[in-house]
N, C-alpha and C positions, 0 to 999 in steps of 0.2 A: 232207708226211706223206703216207702211201696209205689211206684206208678201201676194205678191199674190203669190207663189209659195208653202207658208203653212198657211193659214190662222190661223189654232194653236199657229200660231209665233207671229201675229199679237197684240198689246198690245197700251195701253194708259198709262199715269203717272198723278199722281195727287200728287201734293203737300201743305202739311199741316206745319205748324208750331205751337208746340207746345213748352209750360213753364211752366216746375216743379216748385215743391213748393220752397219755400227758404229756405229749412232744410230737412236733409237726411230724408226719407218714405221709403217706400216696393218699390223697381223698379216697373216702367211700361211700358211696351210695348205696343205699339198702332198694332191693327189687320185690316187686312184690308181683305175682300170679295166681289168679284163682282159678283152677282147675284148667289150666295148661303151662306147656313148656314153653321159655321163651330164650333164645339163644342170647348168648352174652355183648353180641355184635349187635341185635336187634336194637330199633328205635326206642327210647322211655315210654314207660308205658303211665308217667306223672299227669301226662296232659288229661287221659282221659280217666283217669282216676280224681283228679282234683284235687291232687293231696300239697301240691306247690300252691296251688289257689290257697287252701284251707291255712296253711302254715306258712306263707311267707310275712303276711303281715305282723305277727309275734315274733319275726327273726327264729325260727324253729330251724327253717330251712334255707340256704344258701340256692344260688340261680342252679337250676338242674339237679334240686334236689340235695345237694352235698350238703352232709352236717357239720353247723358251728362247733366251734370247739379248739382243739390245741391245734387245727391248720388252718382256720379261718375262724378269725375275732371281731366284734363288734362293738365300738365306743360309742356312745352320747356327746351330743355337746355339754362343752362343761366349761366352768368360768374356771379351771383348776388347770395346771397342764396334764397332759397325758403322756403314758411311756407303755407299749406293748413291747413284747416280747416272745419270739417264738422260737422254740429249744428243739433239737436233735440230740438223738443218741450219738454220741460220736467216739468209738468202744467203749470203752466202759463210763464215760463222763457223757455227762447233760451237758451240750454246748448252747450257749444263745445265738443263733445261725442273722437271725435278721432282728432290729430293734425298732422303733417308728416310734418319735418324740412329736407331739402335739400340742404346742403351747396353747396357753390360753388366749382367747379369743382368735382364732385359727380357724374353726368350726363357725357358721352361721345358726341361729336359735332352731330349735327344733330339728336339726340335721341328725346323722349317724352316718359312722365311718367303718365301713366291712373291709378287714384286710385279710386277705389269705397268702397265707403262705405255702409256696408249692413246689411239686417236683420243676425240676429246669427238662422235662422231657415230652415226646409228642402224646400226642392224649391225657394226658395228666396238669401241666402246667401249661403246654406249649400246644397252639392248635399246628395243624402241616403246614399253616401256612408260613407264621411265627418262625419255624424251624426254618422255614427256607429262607428265611429273610435278613437271621442273625447275618450282619455282612461279615466278618472275619473268620469264620469256620475255614479251616483248613482240611483239604481232600473229605469234604461231607461230615468232617468227625465233631460235631458238636457239643461232647463230651470233652473234647481235650482243649475246650475255651473257658468255661462255664466257670467260673472265679468262685464261686458265691461259695463256701462251706457246705457241706453235705447236697449239694445239688442243690439249691434250694434256689428259688425264686418269689416274685413278690406280687400280687394283683392289689391293689388301692379302687376302692369306689364310695365316692360320697356322694347323698342322699339326702331327702327330706324324708322325714320320719311318714311325715302322713301322706303328701302325693309320690312319695315312688323316685319323684322328681331328681335328675341329675341337677348337682349344685357344684358352687366351686368356691374354693378355701378362700377365707378373706385376705391372706396374706401371704407371702413366699418363706416362711419359717419351719414350716411342717420340715421334720428329720427325718431320711431311712442312713440305715447303720446297716453295711453287710460285713461278716465275716469273714476273710478272703482266703480260701485255699492255698497256703503257701505250698503247699507240696508244688502242685500245681503251676502255679506262678513260679514259683524257681525253674522250672524244666520248660516252660513257655517258649524259649527264643531256641529250644531245640535243643536234643541232648544228640552229641556224636561220639561214637566210640572206633574211633581210628584201627586200621587192618593188625597194628600192633597187637590189642585188644591189651594195653599197660594201663590203657585209662580211660576213663568217659568225662567229657568235659560236658557241663550242663550251661546255658544261658536264660537268667532271670525274661521277662517277658513284663510289661506293663498291663496295669487294670483299670478300669474302668466300668462305669454305671454307666445302662443304658436303658430307653424307655420305649415301649410299645403303645399307642393312644388305640383306646376301639376304637372301633370303623363304627361298631352300630351306636355310640354314643357323638362321638365326633367324627362326622362323615368327611366331612375336610382333612382329617389325618393324611399324610401320605404313606400309613401301611408299612412303614418302615421303622427300624429301630434307629432312633438317635441318642447322638451322645448328650451327655447330663454333667458335665463338669464337677468334680468334687469340690469339698470346704476349704481343699486345701491349695488352688489353682486361681491363678489371675482372673478375672471376667475375662471373655472373650477364646478362651479357648476352647480347641474344634478334636479333641484327644486325648487319652492318659498321657501323663507327661512321666520324665523321664524317674521322678523322686516315688511313684506307684510302683515301682517295684521291690521295695522295701514295706511296702503296707503290712499289716496284720488287721485294720477295719478301714472300710471303703465308705463314709459319711457325704452326702448330699443332702442338698435341698428340694423341696416340691417345689417346681413354680403352682401357680395358684391356679391356672387353668387344666392342670392335670387331675382332671377331675374321673377320669375312668380308666387307668393307666396300668399297664406288667413292665415290672422292673426287675433287671439280669444286670447282674457282673459278670464282663468277658474279661479275660486276660488276652494282649493282644502282642504276637511276636515281633521284636522289634528288628528294626531293618541292619543285618551285620555282615561283615564278613571271613569266612576264617579256611583259608588257605581255599579259596574255591570250592570247597567242596559242595553245595548246594544246604548244608543243614548244620545244624548247633553252630552259629555263625558262617555260612557260607553261602556262595552268590546268591541272594535271590532277589525276587524283583520285592519290592517293599513300598508303602504305600507311605507318602510323605505326611507326618502329622501337624505339620502347618495347615493342611485343608483337610477338609472335614470327610470323614472316613469311609460319607454313603456318596458324595458328589460326584457327578459325572467327570468332573472337571481335575479331581484328586492327580498328582503323577505320581512316576514311579522313580525310583532311584535304580539304576542296574549298575550291579556290578560294584566298583570303590574301592577298586585294589586290588593286588599281590596277582594273583591266577585267576584272571576272570575269564570266564567262559560264556559271556551273554553272545551270541548268537549276534554277527552282521547282519542288519537289516539293508536288503536289497529292494530294486526298485519292486512292485507291484501293479498288478493290475486293474487291483483294486478300489475302489475310492476312496476319498478322506470322508468319513461318515463322523456328522457333530451334533443327531440328534436321533431319538429313538423312532420317529418318522422317518429319518432318510436310513436305517437299521433296519426299518421294518419294510421300507421297500425295494432294501436291495437282497433282503432275503428271498422277499417274492419273484423278485427278478432272477432268483439263482436255481428255481424251479422249476418242472418238464424238463421234456425232451432236450438231447443235444447242446443240454449248458456246460458250459467248460470251467471247470475250479482251475484255476491258476495260483499254483504253488509260488515261494516266493525263489528255491530253489531248489534245482532238479536232483533226483537221486546220485548217489558218488556210488560206482564199483568198487568192492575192495577186492583186488589181486594180489592173491597170495602168491603166484606164479614167483614174484620177484624175489621173495625169501626164503634162500633154500634151507633155512634147521624149522622152517614151518610147515607142518603134514597136516594140518585139519582135515581126515575121514570125511567122505562124504555122509550126509545122514538126514533120516526122516524119524520124526514123533520124539524128535530131544525136545529139553526144556532149554530157556533163558532166562535169565538174572541179571540186571543193573546193579554196582556196588559202586561206591566210592564217586557216582555221578561219572565215571568217565571208563570205566571195566565193563566189561559183558561176561556173564560165563557162560558157557557151554555144556550141557550136562545128556551125557544116556542116548539114545534113539537106537533108530535100526541103522546096519551100517551093510556093507560087502563084504565078505571075507572070499571069496572066491569072483573074478571078474573073466570073463570071456574076451579078452587081448590079447593072446598072444602072437598073432598075424593079421595082415590086409585083410583075411576074410574073417577074419571073428565075428560075432555078432556087437558087441561092445557092450552085453547085457551080464547082469551081475548072476550068478549061477547058484550062490548059496549067500543067507543073509548071517549076520551074528548080532544080537545083543550087546550096545558097546554101552560099557562103564567108568569111559574115561571124560576128566574134568578140564577144559580146556576155558584161556580167560586172552580175550581179545583187549588192548590199550587203546582205547579212540586217540589219546593224546602222544604216545608213541605214532601211531599211524598218522596223525595228521604233518608229525614234525618228522622227526628220523628216530632208528631202530626198528628192531624189529617186535612187529607188536602181537606177535601170536603165540602162547608160550603153554606148554601141557604143565598140569598143575597135578603131581604127583602126592594122595593121597594114601592114608592107614592105619588102619589094615586097608587093603583090596577087596569092598565088596562086587557084590554081585552087579552084570548091565540089567538096565530097566530100562523098557520102551513105554512111552505117553506117560514119562513122570511130571510132577508138577514142581516147581525150581520156586522158591520165597526166597526176597532178601526183606528180613527184616527193617524196619524204618527206622535210622539212629545206630545201625551197626552194622558197620562193612568188614568185620572179620571173620563173619560167619552165612551159612546162606540153611535153607531148612531144602526137603523133598518131602514128596507126600504122595502115595500111592506107588504108581508103575507095574509094568509087569514083563514077564519073558515073552510075550505074544503083544505086536504090533497089533489090536483087532481093527482099527480102521484101515489099515493096509489090506489086511484077509478081506475086509469088505469089498474094497477095488478087484482084489485081484479076482473075487468071486469064489474065494477060497474056505471050506468050514471051519465055521469059529469052533477050532479045538478047545476043551477045556483044558484049564492048567491047575497046577496045586500050590498057584503063587496066592501069596495073603500079604494082605495090607502092612504098607514096608513106612517106615517115617525113618528120615537119617537126616543127620546134623554135619553138615560140614564146615569145621573151623579151617580154611585156605591156605592158610598165609600159614598157621600152622603144620600145615597138612595133615592135618587127624579127623577121621571120620568116625560116627557114632552111628549105628544105626539100633531101629526095636521092629520086630515083628507082632502086631497081633495076629496070634496064631489062630481064634476064632471068628474073624469076619477074611471075606474073600479081597483080594485084586482091586483097586478103584485103577483105572486107567484111563487114558484120554479126555478127562474130566476138565473143567474148567473153574479155573480159582481165582478168589476176591479173598482181600487179608486186611486189616487191620495192624495196629501195636499190640491187640489183645487175642484175638482168632481170623483164625484159615478157615473160606468153606467151600466144600467143594459141591458142583453141581454138575450131574449127569457122566458121559464119559460110557466106561465099562464095567460093571460089577461083575467080577468073574468072567465069564466068556458073554456077556448077557447086556445088550444097552440097557441102560439106567436113565430116569428121568428123577432120581434121589438128592436130596440135599443132605451133607454132611457138615458138621462143625468141627474144629478143633481148636480147644484151647491153649495159647501160650504157656499158660500161666498153671496150668495143672502138672501137678505131682509125677506123673506117668502115661505114655500114649495111651494108656490102655482108659485111664480116666477121661483123658483129652478126646478122642475121636469119639462123636455122639451122632446119630441119625438123626434128623428134624423130622418128627411128624407135622406132615403136611394135612391140613384140616378142609383140604377141597380139592377139587380136581384141577390140573394145572400143566403144563405143555410133555406133549409127546415124551418117548424116550429115544435120546440122540447123542451124539458124539461130537464132541470140538464144538459146543458153540461158543460167544464171545459173553461175558460175567465181568460186568462192573459194581460198583459198591458206590453208588454218589451219594451217599450219605448215611447216618448211622442206623438207619432203619431200612433202608431198603436195600433188593438187588434188581440189575437188570438185566434179563438175559435175552441176547439176540441170535437168532438163526441158528445152523449146527446139522449135521446130517442126517436122517433120518431115514426108516423103512417105509417102503409104501409096497401096494401091490396093484401093478396095469395089466387086465388081461390075464390072472392068474399067475402073471410072471411079477417076483418079489426083486422090487428094486431098491437101492438106494440114492437118496434125491436131497439136493439142496434146498434147506426153510431159509426163511428172511422175518419169521413171527417174531415180533416184540414182546416180552414178558415183565412184569414186573409181581416182585415177592417182597411181602410185609414181613421183616423178623418179627415183628411185635405179637400179630396175628397168623402167622406160618401158613400165609391162604397165597395164593396166587392169581394176579390178574390180567388177562390178556390184554394189550393195549391196540395193536393191532395185527391181522392174522398174512400169514405170507402172498403176496402181489406178484403171481404169475409174470405179468409185464414187466414188472423190473430184474427179471432176471435174477435170482437169487444163486448164491455160489460156495459150494462148500470149500473146508477144507483152505481156507484163503488164513493173512494173516487180521487178527483182530487188535484193537486198543481202544484207549478214550486218553484225551488229554483235557483239562480242565483250563477255563477263560473267565476271569472275574463268579458269576455267580452261577456259571452254566458250564456244564461237563460236556462233549462233543467225543460221541462212539465214531473210529471209524475202521472200514475196512478197506483191505487190499489183496485183491491176487485171487485166486480159486479154481474151482472147476463151478461150471453153468451147469452140464449133466451128467455128468459121473465119468468113471475114468473110461476110456476107448484105448487097447495100444495099438490101434493105427494111426489116430487120430492125434489120441492126448499132447504128446510132445512133436507131431509133424503137423505138412498142410491138411486142412481139416477139410478140402474141397468144397464140395457141394452142402456139407456139413454145418457151413458156418462155422461159429465161433461153441457149440454147441459141448464139445467134449475138449474145448482146448484149455488150457491155460490162462487166463485170464492176467491182464497188466491193470483191468481195472478198477479205481476205489468208492469209497461214497461215503459220506457223512452223516450223523445224525445230531441234532444238539438234542438234550434233554429237558428245553424247556418245553417242546413237542408232545412229551412221553402223553400229554393228557388229552391229545387229539389224536383223530385216525388218518395221520400223516404217513404215509411210509417212507422208509429207512433208506430204500435206492436211490440215492442220486449221483449216478456215475459220471464220473470224471476223466 
């Protein structure tokens, strides 16, 4: 078509014949460009080319250009019952993962029903909003609760063939059947390997169907996942029942007004208690299924028997909040300068001097991990080999440092009751010392811990002391310590420099290391380590970053709030002031998308909020939100005359801080600052 008046509107048409595979797969969308390159993440050019407008009427393409086929199917009105199946290859067998039965008389005349068997992943079947609002995800990992076989979900759209107007079913008899991932369901209650490592206990979960109404179609929808009772339940039940733990098929009826809806099968963790361990039947906070899974008035069952470690709730200055308006108002009142956050209980000091047989050496740059819910492991770091403390005139300073290789266990139960809470754990063989090492406890495994990286030099310490960053011969090292069996195994990657003082996030399958020192150079690199790999050489992989990101830094805070995102906060960075190289604290917040492997800056460092380096960093979860927490650290760097003494006229510039700050991830999309000191 040639337009002489407006050459820009001239266009030609290309006809392509594309055939999908015979089973459900990730949706495929062909992209066409003429005389130009287009980034994979760029907006679709279908609107500009009118391709969708040309083909949508005859059903050649489903919304946004997705091809109909094994992934999306369309049926027309019929006076006969119709059955639609979606299959996926499961191992060597093609398995039906979703079945939809449409009885005769369910669809209006001249209507069409479009069904899409999609992947329950962000940017495939799930939008980011849908993923965040899945109600029962634990630790942000929705992959652990998607109970449809093959990670499958279903999208349903009923509309008039001529006008494309969305319609309602004529009855409530349309039936959806999901094949259940029984392997996931059998473990949903959690698996626990005790320290004896002689058995692993797994408890099954419950499985239920949940729906999400399309807000573009039903503008009155709450944009939440709502529970759909299965056909075996009594009317009015508000959550998956105990009998569902044995389901191999999950079947439910579609209500007539569910006109444009996504459906997903989710596995729920039951409330249980296994010697108060906090996992696999441990002392959990569990929602009562007599109430709706999503409603604010759902209440929790704490403990339930044996050794409950549910904390006592002391009085607090925080008000009782009964509505979202009250909560929003309270959050706003807690912003600004001079606001104090009132904890329920103050810090308690652990005094080891009362235990004559406990002698934990002082250290810096060590690693810690918690196992069994009540034991803390302390490993490695930099200690002092020779102290100047011979007499009253001695300086009291450390004259010679040493890299430590000792593993200590601190038992919180013994500390709160009786007995010596601290013990040295002997390991065989005896391995070299490590500083800036990362220690990881695997969820559900209390008999072993893993270490990643570490070096014989504590580079952040030499930075603080303004000493040369001497290069060492250290290589990246992986260690597995079965501490109850007093056994240690290590592997060294000879072709890779040591990574030390990095920040680590992990789940059951991967460990992600960010920043720290690569050799003797501060870095902003991201590395992943696959726990399922057959060898450390295959497990450790650098991640290619597709865009610019945060500057090189050491000791930042990193968490993994969901299965596709990392959040990185602060750390110690290098800067130049008046020609002098200095180390300074930062308080910028960055978001890393694991799918696109790209960084997004949420907000920059705000000097007025006094960022601090070398502080403690952690995270806690509360409902659907995750809170980042910092405590202590240095604001203006280390100064030998002021850091651990009275600061005089310099204020707290070089002082060790005893202040903390919190930041809710619900604020990540805003430009609010992190620091809110108390």
